[in-house]
C-alpha positions as CSV (number, residue, x, y, z in Angstrom):
1,X,-43.1,-3.9,-1.5
2,X,-39.9,-2.2,-2.4
3,X,-36.6,-4.1,-2.3
4,X,-33.2,-3.0,-1.1
5,X,-30.0,-4.9,-1.9
6,X,-27.6,-4.5,1.0
7,X,-24.0,-5.8,0.8
8,X,-21.3,-3.7,2.6
9,X,-17.7,-4.2,3.7
10,X,-17.8,-1.3,6.1
11,X,-20.7,-2.3,8.4
12,X,-20.8,0.8,10.5
13,X,-24.5,1.7,11.1
14,X,-25.8,-0.9,8.7
15,X,-27.9,-2.8,11.3
16,X,-29.7,0.3,12.6
17,X,-30.3,1.4,9.0
18,X,-31.7,-2.0,8.0
19,X,-33.9,-2.2,11.0
20,X,-35.5,1.2,10.0
21,X,-36.0,-0.1,6.4
22,X,-37.6,-3.3,7.8
23,X,-40.0,-1.2,9.9
24,X,-40.9,0.8,6.8
25,X,-41.9,-2.5,5.0
26,X,-38.9,-2.9,2.7
27,X,-37.8,-6.3,1.5
28,X,-34.1,-6.7,2.1
29,X,-31.8,-8.8,-0.1
30,X,-28.2,-9.4,1.1
31,X,-25.0,-11.4,0.7
32,X,-22.4,-13.2,2.8
33,X,-21.3,-11.5,6.0
34,X,-23.8,-8.7,5.7
35,X,-26.6,-11.1,5.5
36,X,-25.5,-13.0,8.6
37,X,-25.2,-9.8,10.7
38,X,-28.7,-8.7,9.6
39,X,-30.2,-12.1,10.4
40,X,-28.6,-12.0,13.8
41,X,-30.3,-8.7,14.4
42,X,-33.7,-10.3,13.7
43,X,-34.2,-8.9,10.2
44,X,-35.9,-11.0,7.6
45,X,-33.3,-11.3,4.8
46,X,-33.5,-12.8,1.4
47,X,-30.2,-14.3,0.2
48,X,-29.0,-12.9,-3.1
49,X,-28.8,-16.5,-4.5
50,X,-32.5,-16.8,-4.2
51,X,-32.8,-13.8,-6.5
52,X,-30.2,-15.0,-9.0
53,X,-31.2,-18.7,-8.7
54,X,-27.5,-19.3,-8.7
55,X,-25.0,-19.9,-5.9
56,X,-22.1,-17.6,-5.1
57,X,-19.1,-19.1,-6.9
58,X,-15.3,-18.7,-7.1
59,X,-14.9,-17.9,-3.4
60,X,-17.4,-15.0,-3.6
61,X,-15.9,-13.5,-6.7
62,X,-19.2,-13.9,-8.5
63,X,-22.5,-13.3,-6.6
64,X,-24.3,-10.2,-7.8
65,X,-23.1,-10.2,-11.5
66,X,-26.4,-11.5,-12.9
67,X,-29.3,-10.3,-15.1
68,X,-31.7,-10.8,-12.2
69,X,-29.7,-8.2,-10.2
70,X,-28.7,-5.7,-12.9
71,X,-32.0,-6.0,-14.8
72,X,-33.8,-5.1,-11.6
73,X,-31.6,-2.1,-11.1
74,X,-31.3,-0.8,-14.7
75,X,-34.8,-1.0,-16.1
76,X,-36.6,2.3,-16.6
77,X,-39.9,2.5,-14.6
78,X,-41.4,4.7,-17.3
79,X,-40.5,2.4,-20.2
80,X,-43.3,-0.1,-21.1
81,X,-40.8,-2.2,-23.1
82,X,-38.5,-2.5,-20.1
83,X,-41.4,-3.4,-17.8
84,X,-42.7,-6.0,-20.2
85,X,-39.2,-7.6,-20.5
86,X,-38.8,-7.9,-16.7
87,X,-42.3,-9.4,-16.4
88,X,-41.6,-12.0,-19.2
89,X,-38.3,-13.0,-17.5
90,X,-39.7,-12.9,-14.0
91,X,-37.1,-10.4,-12.8
92,X,-38.1,-8.4,-9.7
93,X,-37.4,-4.7,-9.1
94,X,-34.5,-3.5,-7.0
95,X,-35.1,0.0,-5.7
96,X,-32.2,0.6,-3.5
97,X,-28.5,-0.5,-3.3
98,X,-26.5,-0.1,-0.1
99,X,-22.9,-1.0,-0.8
100,X,-19.3,-0.1,-0.1
101,X,-16.3,-1.7,-1.7
102,X,-13.5,-4.1,-0.7
103,X,-10.8,-2.1,1.2
104,X,-8.3,-1.7,-1.6
105,X,-6.9,1.5,-0.1
106,X,-6.5,0.0,3.3
107,X,-4.9,-3.1,1.8
108,X,-2.2,-1.4,-0.2
109,X,-1.3,0.7,2.9
110,X,-0.5,-2.4,4.9
111,X,3.1,-3.3,5.5
112,X,4.5,-6.4,3.7
113,X,1.2,-7.0,1.9
114,X,1.4,-9.5,-0.9
115,X,0.4,-8.8,-4.5
116,X,-2.1,-11.6,-4.3
117,X,-3.9,-10.0,-1.3
118,X,-4.0,-6.7,-3.2
119,X,-5.5,-8.2,-6.3
120,X,-8.1,-10.0,-4.2
121,X,-9.2,-6.7,-2.7
122,X,-10.1,-5.3,-6.1
123,X,-13.9,-5.2,-6.0
124,X,-15.7,-6.2,-9.2
125,X,-19.3,-6.9,-8.4
126,X,-19.7,-3.9,-6.1
127,X,-18.6,-1.2,-8.6
128,X,-20.8,-2.8,-11.3
129,X,-23.8,-2.8,-9.0
130,X,-23.5,0.7,-7.6
131,X,-22.7,2.2,-11.0
132,X,-25.8,0.5,-12.4
133,X,-27.9,1.9,-9.6
134,X,-26.4,5.4,-10.0
135,X,-26.9,5.4,-13.7
136,X,-30.6,4.8,-13.0
137,X,-30.8,7.3,-10.2
138,X,-34.2,8.6,-11.4
139,X,-35.7,5.4,-10.0
140,X,-33.1,3.8,-7.8
141,X,-31.5,5.0,-4.5
142,X,-27.8,4.1,-4.0
143,X,-25.8,4.6,-0.8
144,X,-22.1,4.1,-0.5
145,X,-21.4,6.4,2.5
146,X,-22.8,5.4,6.0
147,X,-23.1,9.1,6.7
148,X,-26.0,9.2,4.3
149,X,-28.1,6.6,6.0
150,X,-29.9,9.1,8.1
151,X,-30.8,11.4,5.1
152,X,-32.4,8.5,3.3
153,X,-34.4,7.3,6.4
154,X,-35.7,10.8,7.1
155,X,-37.0,11.2,3.5
156,X,-38.5,7.7,3.5
157,X,-40.4,8.4,6.8
158,X,-41.5,11.9,5.6
159,X,-42.5,11.1,2.0
160,X,-42.5,7.4,1.6
161,X,-39.7,7.7,-1.0
162,X,-36.5,9.5,-1.6
163,X,-36.5,12.7,-3.6
164,X,-35.0,13.0,-7.0
165,X,-32.6,15.6,-5.6
166,X,-31.3,13.2,-2.9
167,X,-31.0,10.4,-5.4
168,X,-29.0,12.6,-7.8
169,X,-26.8,13.7,-4.9
170,X,-26.1,10.1,-3.9
171,X,-25.4,9.1,-7.5
172,X,-22.8,11.8,-7.8
173,X,-21.1,10.4,-4.7
174,X,-21.1,7.0,-6.3
175,X,-19.2,8.1,-9.4
176,X,-16.7,10.1,-7.3
177,X,-16.2,7.0,-5.1
178,X,-15.6,4.6,-8.0
179,X,-13.4,7.1,-9.8
180,X,-11.2,7.4,-6.7
181,X,-11.2,3.6,-6.2
182,X,-10.2,3.0,-9.8
183,X,-7.5,5.7,-9.6
184,X,-5.9,3.9,-6.7
185,X,-5.9,0.7,-8.7
186,X,-4.4,2.2,-11.8
187,X,-1.8,4.0,-9.7
188,X,-0.9,0.7,-8.1
189,X,-0.4,-0.9,-11.5
190,X,1.6,2.0,-12.8
191,X,3.9,1.6,-9.8
192,X,4.0,-2.2,-10.3
193,X,5.2,-1.8,-13.8
194,X,7.4,1.3,-13.0
195,X,5.5,3.5,-15.5
196,X,6.2,7.1,-14.6
197,X,4.1,8.7,-17.3
198,X,1.3,6.5,-18.6
199,X,-0.9,7.3,-21.6
200,X,-3.8,8.2,-19.3
201,X,-3.1,9.5,-15.8
202,X,-5.3,9.9,-12.8
203,X,-4.5,11.1,-9.3
204,X,-6.3,9.9,-6.2
205,X,-7.1,12.7,-3.8
206,X,-9.9,12.9,-1.2
207,X,-10.8,14.3,2.2
208,X,-11.9,17.7,1.1
209,X,-11.4,20.5,3.6
210,X,-13.2,23.8,2.6
211,X,-10.9,26.8,3.0
212,X,-12.2,30.3,3.7
213,X,-10.8,31.5,0.4
214,X,-7.9,31.0,-2.0
215,X,-4.9,33.1,-2.7
216,X,-7.2,36.1,-2.7
217,X,-10.6,36.7,-0.9
218,X,-12.6,36.6,-4.1
219,X,-11.4,33.0,-4.9
220,X,-13.1,29.9,-3.6
221,X,-10.8,27.2,-2.4
222,X,-10.5,23.7,-0.9
223,X,-7.7,21.3,-0.1
224,X,-7.7,17.6,-0.8
225,X,-5.3,15.0,0.7
226,X,-3.1,12.8,-1.4
227,X,-3.4,9.0,-0.9
228,X,-0.7,7.6,1.3
229,X,1.7,10.6,1.4
230,X,0.7,12.5,4.5
231,X,3.6,11.6,6.9
232,X,6.0,14.5,7.3
233,X,3.7,17.0,5.4
234,X,1.7,20.0,6.4
235,X,-1.5,18.2,5.6
236,X,-0.5,15.3,7.9
237,X,0.4,17.7,10.8
238,X,-1.3,17.8,14.1
239,X,-2.4,21.3,14.8
240,X,-1.8,22.2,18.5
241,X,-3.0,25.7,18.5
242,X,-4.5,28.5,16.4
243,X,-7.1,29.1,13.7
244,X,-7.6,26.8,10.7
245,X,-5.0,26.9,8.0
246,X,-5.7,29.1,5.0
247,X,-4.8,28.4,1.3
248,X,-1.7,30.6,1.6
249,X,-0.7,29.1,4.9
250,X,-0.7,25.6,3.4
251,X,1.2,26.7,0.3
252,X,3.8,28.7,2.1
253,X,4.2,26.1,4.8
254,X,4.8,23.5,2.2
255,X,7.5,25.7,0.7
256,X,9.2,25.9,4.1
257,X,9.0,22.1,4.5
258,X,10.5,21.4,1.1
259,X,13.6,23.5,2.0
260,X,13.8,22.1,5.5
261,X,14.0,18.5,4.3
262,X,17.3,19.3,2.6
263,X,19.1,19.8,5.9
264,X,20.2,17.1,8.5
265,X,21.8,19.5,11.0
266,X,19.7,21.8,13.3
267,X,18.0,24.2,10.8
268,X,15.4,26.9,10.8
269,X,13.6,28.0,7.6
270,X,11.6,31.2,7.6
271,X,9.3,31.7,4.6
272,X,7.2,34.6,3.4
273,X,4.9,34.3,0.3
274,X,6.3,30.9,-0.6
275,X,9.9,32.2,-0.7
276,X,12.5,31.9,2.0
277,X,13.5,35.1,3.8
278,X,15.9,33.4,6.1
279,X,17.6,30.0,6.5
280,X,20.0,29.1,9.2
281,X,21.9,26.0,10.4
282,X,23.8,25.7,13.6
283,X,25.1,23.5,16.5
284,X,21.6,23.8,18.0
285,X,18.2,25.2,17.1
286,X,18.6,28.4,19.0
287,X,21.8,29.3,16.9
288,X,20.0,28.3,13.7
289,X,17.0,30.4,14.6
290,X,19.1,33.5,15.2
291,X,20.8,33.1,11.8
292,X,17.5,32.8,10.0
293,X,16.1,35.8,11.9
294,X,19.1,38.0,11.2
295,X,18.9,37.2,7.5
296,X,15.8,39.5,7.1
297,X,14.4,40.9,10.3
298,X,11.7,42.7,8.4
299,X,10.2,40.0,6.1
300,X,10.1,37.3,8.8
301,X,7.3,39.3,10.5
302,X,4.0,37.5,9.7
303,X,5.9,34.7,8.1
304,X,6.1,30.9,8.6
305,X,8.9,29.1,10.4
306,X,9.9,25.5,10.0
307,X,12.3,23.7,12.3
308,X,13.8,20.2,12.3
309,X,14.4,19.8,16.0
310,X,12.2,20.0,19.1
311,X,11.3,23.6,20.1
312,X,12.4,24.4,23.6
313,X,11.7,27.3,25.9
314,X,14.6,29.5,24.7
315,X,13.7,29.2,21.0
316,X,10.0,29.8,21.9
317,X,11.0,33.0,23.7
318,X,12.8,34.2,20.5
319,X,9.8,33.5,18.4
320,X,7.5,35.2,20.9
321,X,9.2,38.5,20.3
322,X,7.6,38.9,16.9
323,X,4.4,38.1,15.1
324,X,4.6,34.7,13.3
325,X,1.7,33.1,11.4
326,X,2.8,29.4,11.8
327,X,5.5,27.5,13.7
328,X,6.2,23.9,12.4
329,X,8.4,21.5,14.3
330,X,8.7,17.8,15.1
331,X,7.8,18.5,18.7
332,X,7.5,21.1,21.4
333,X,8.4,21.1,25.1
334,X,5.6,21.9,27.5
335,X,7.4,25.1,28.4
336,X,7.7,26.1,24.8
337,X,3.9,25.5,24.2
338,X,3.0,27.6,27.2
339,X,4.9,30.5,25.8
340,X,3.7,30.2,22.2
341,X,0.0,29.5,22.9
342,X,-0.2,32.7,24.9
343,X,-0.7,34.3,21.5
344,X,-4.2,33.7,20.2
345,X,-3.5,33.8,16.5
346,X,-0.3,31.8,16.1
347,X,-0.8,28.4,14.5
348,X,1.3,25.6,15.9
349,X,1.8,22.5,13.9
350,X,3.5,19.3,15.2
351,X,5.0,17.2,12.4
352,X,6.8,14.2,14.0
353,X,8.4,12.9,10.9
354,X,9.3,16.3,9.5
355,X,12.5,15.1,7.8
356,X,10.8,12.4,5.7
357,X,11.7,13.0,2.1
358,X,11.3,9.7,0.2
359,X,8.1,10.7,-1.5
360,X,7.4,9.2,-5.0
361,X,4.6,11.6,-5.8
362,X,4.6,13.9,-8.8
363,X,5.1,17.6,-9.0
364,X,2.0,18.9,-10.8
365,X,1.3,22.4,-12.2
366,X,-2.1,23.3,-13.7
367,X,-2.1,25.3,-16.9
368,X,-5.0,26.3,-19.1
369,X,-6.1,23.3,-21.0
370,X,-4.1,20.7,-19.1
371,X,-1.5,19.9,-16.5
372,X,2.3,19.7,-16.4
373,X,3.6,16.6,-14.6
374,X,7.1,16.0,-13.5
375,X,9.2,14.1,-11.0
376,X,9.9,15.8,-7.7
377,X,13.3,17.5,-7.7
378,X,15.1,15.2,-5.2
379,X,18.6,15.4,-6.6
380,X,21.0,17.9,-5.1
381,X,24.4,17.6,-6.8
382,X,26.0,15.7,-9.6
383,X,28.7,13.3,-8.4
384,X,31.2,14.9,-10.6
385,X,30.7,18.5,-9.6
386,X,34.0,20.3,-10.0
387,X,36.0,23.4,-9.1
388,X,36.6,25.3,-12.3
389,X,38.8,28.2,-11.0
390,X,42.5,28.3,-10.1
391,X,41.7,28.6,-6.5
392,X,40.0,25.8,-4.5
393,X,37.4,26.8,-1.9
394,X,38.6,26.8,1.7
395,X,37.0,24.4,4.1
396,X,34.9,27.1,5.5
397,X,33.8,28.3,2.1
398,X,33.0,24.8,1.0
399,X,30.7,24.4,4.0
400,X,28.9,27.6,3.2
401,X,28.7,26.7,-0.5
402,X,27.0,23.4,0.2
403,X,24.7,25.1,2.7
404,X,23.9,27.7,0.1
405,X,23.3,25.1,-2.6
406,X,20.7,23.3,-0.5
407,X,19.1,26.6,0.4
408,X,18.9,28.1,-3.1
409,X,17.0,25.0,-4.3
410,X,13.9,26.4,-2.6
411,X,14.2,29.9,-4.0
412,X,11.9,30.9,-6.8
413,X,13.8,31.5,-10.1
414,X,15.8,33.4,-11.0
415,X,17.1,32.7,-7.5
416,X,20.5,33.4,-5.8
417,X,21.5,33.8,-2.2
418,X,24.5,34.9,-0.2
419,X,25.5,32.7,2.8
420,X,28.0,33.1,5.6
421,X,28.6,30.8,8.6
422,X,25.7,28.5,7.4
423,X,23.2,31.3,7.4
424,X,21.6,33.3,4.6
425,X,22.4,37.0,4.6
426,X,20.8,38.1,1.3
427,X,18.4,36.5,-1.1
428,X,17.5,37.5,-4.6
429,X,14.4,35.8,-6.0
430,X,11.9,35.8,-8.8
431,X,13.8,38.1,-11.0
432,X,13.7,37.9,-14.8
433,X,17.4,38.6,-15.1
434,X,20.3,36.8,-13.3
435,X,22.2,40.0,-12.7
436,X,19.1,41.6,-11.1
437,X,18.8,38.7,-8.7
438,X,22.5,39.0,-7.8
439,X,22.2,42.8,-7.3
440,X,19.1,42.3,-5.1
441,X,20.9,39.7,-2.9
442,X,23.9,42.1,-2.5
443,X,21.7,45.0,-1.6
444,X,19.9,43.0,1.0
445,X,23.2,41.7,2.5
446,X,24.9,45.2,2.6
447,X,28.2,45.1,4.4
448,X,27.7,41.5,5.4
449,X,28.3,40.4,1.8
450,X,32.0,40.7,2.4
451,X,33.5,37.3,2.9
452,X,30.3,35.5,2.0
453,X,29.6,33.0,-0.8
454,X,26.9,32.9,-3.4
455,X,24.7,30.1,-4.7
456,X,22.8,30.5,-7.9
457,X,20.0,28.1,-9.1
458,X,21.0,28.7,-12.8
459,X,24.1,29.5,-14.8
460,X,25.5,33.0,-15.3
461,X,24.9,34.0,-18.9
462,X,27.5,36.8,-18.7
463,X,30.4,37.7,-16.5
464,X,28.6,40.8,-15.1
465,X,27.3,38.8,-12.1
466,X,30.8,37.7,-11.1
467,X,32.0,41.3,-11.4
468,X,29.2,42.5,-9.1
469,X,30.0,39.8,-6.6
470,X,33.7,40.5,-6.6
471,X,33.0,44.2,-6.0
472,X,30.8,43.3,-3.0
473,X,33.5,41.2,-1.5
474,X,32.0,37.7,-2.2
475,X,34.8,35.1,-2.2
476,X,33.2,32.0,-3.7
477,X,30.4,30.9,-6.0
478,X,28.5,27.7,-6.6
479,X,26.4,27.5,-9.8
480,X,25.3,24.9,-12.4
481,X,27.5,26.0,-15.3
482,X,26.5,25.4,-18.9
483,X,26.5,28.9,-20.3
484,X,28.1,29.5,-23.7
485,X,30.1,32.2,-21.9
486,X,31.3,30.1,-18.9
487,X,34.9,30.7,-19.7
488,X,34.4,34.5,-19.3
489,X,32.8,34.0,-15.9
490,X,35.7,31.7,-14.9
491,X,38.3,34.1,-16.1
492,X,36.6,36.9,-14.1
493,X,36.5,34.8,-11.0
494,X,40.2,34.0,-11.4
495,X,41.0,37.7,-11.8
496,X,39.6,38.4,-8.4
497,X,41.0,35.2,-6.7
498,X,37.5,33.8,-6.3
499,X,36.7,30.1,-6.1
500,X,33.9,28.8,-8.2
501,X,32.2,25.4,-8.4
502,X,30.1,24.0,-11.3
503,X,27.5,21.5,-10.0
504,X,26.3,20.2,-13.4
505,X,22.7,20.4,-12.2
506,X,20.3,23.4,-12.0
507,X,17.4,24.0,-9.6
508,X,14.9,26.2,-11.3
509,X,11.8,26.6,-9.2
510,X,9.1,28.6,-11.0
């Protein structure tokens, strides 16, 4: 008779699974609450204390940590020495473990949870037991996911045992499960001790969603969700309409959200290939949309739009005039949904807490051989930003300069943008030279550049950018400062009666 040790926190499906094992002639060993539930279902259960010959102690902290358990799991069935040792010590074989762990993730997600409760929900015996079973998967079946109960029962009924292929599959899931579990615990302790960059770092992600392909059709791809950080994100959105999101949809949509979160006033952000093609703020969402659209009527086609107010019928009608891949907003009126969902391929995402921006997660970039890890760029301006030219910006210019500074933060470097009346009118992005980015923004703006302001994510290494802006009719500039030739740029701005602000902080985004 084979023996299964069953001890689960998540008891979904465990009674039906155990009944099937019982019918197949398995001996069932169990602990605590699981044992009580199985006994109530009429299943003959052996308490684990009968196997260990020792009672559960320390309020259940120690119950399966015993040679009679781990010996029965870890001995090799093809090793005569192992078999002899177990016989001499009167240790029985354990051929299956069914276990899932204390709810550490659920616990740390609770509001006002105490440190003591969190510590008590760190499972010790469970991980030890399932890792032992998974290590010896050639002979032992281990199940941590209730979704796998049916697979195991099907093979037992068909073959009298589980296949080596299934046992290896289940063992892999165990080590992924415990790695995620331990990553949550280590992340909690890093946060507890305010350690930003520990000697060893792990990141807990789960909930794989297979994607059709990656950035290009020949690349395989999937997306995984980060623990505890889904509110206000594209991965936490409720999709109301349209096809499943692609790799590029998610990446570009995240870029739109990152920019949108900088603005409190009604704002619309249009993104194409992870870069903004139009950003507008206004008294209402309709005015903001028109500004974003007018910024680049061509590039917005097939792009992604993020908005920080409810979408009503009038805004929906504007959007309906062109092809848009994704519309993201905190909510939609019923009339707006009726208009937008008339198009089959548009994806509509509802993100209720779209302005949430207090994430503590890292910004991570993969490089060959490792990863780059940094804090998220959450700072906008230094407190002591200053006007460095003879002329102060006007009130209207200052409003546009601050708008532009928020907007340029989301432009890929080298990045600059021209703004007027709280709307972008020309964006220069991804250039290897600052002057090329400036010239690109001016070219896109055309005649609208006159009377506009410019925001630059990095300093001007030479005065040539100021010369080009003055020639185009730009009246004010906001930039980090810090170049060895800052004085030349300031003198050039003064020469043309331009106002210029040094922020003291740059916003490179590569």
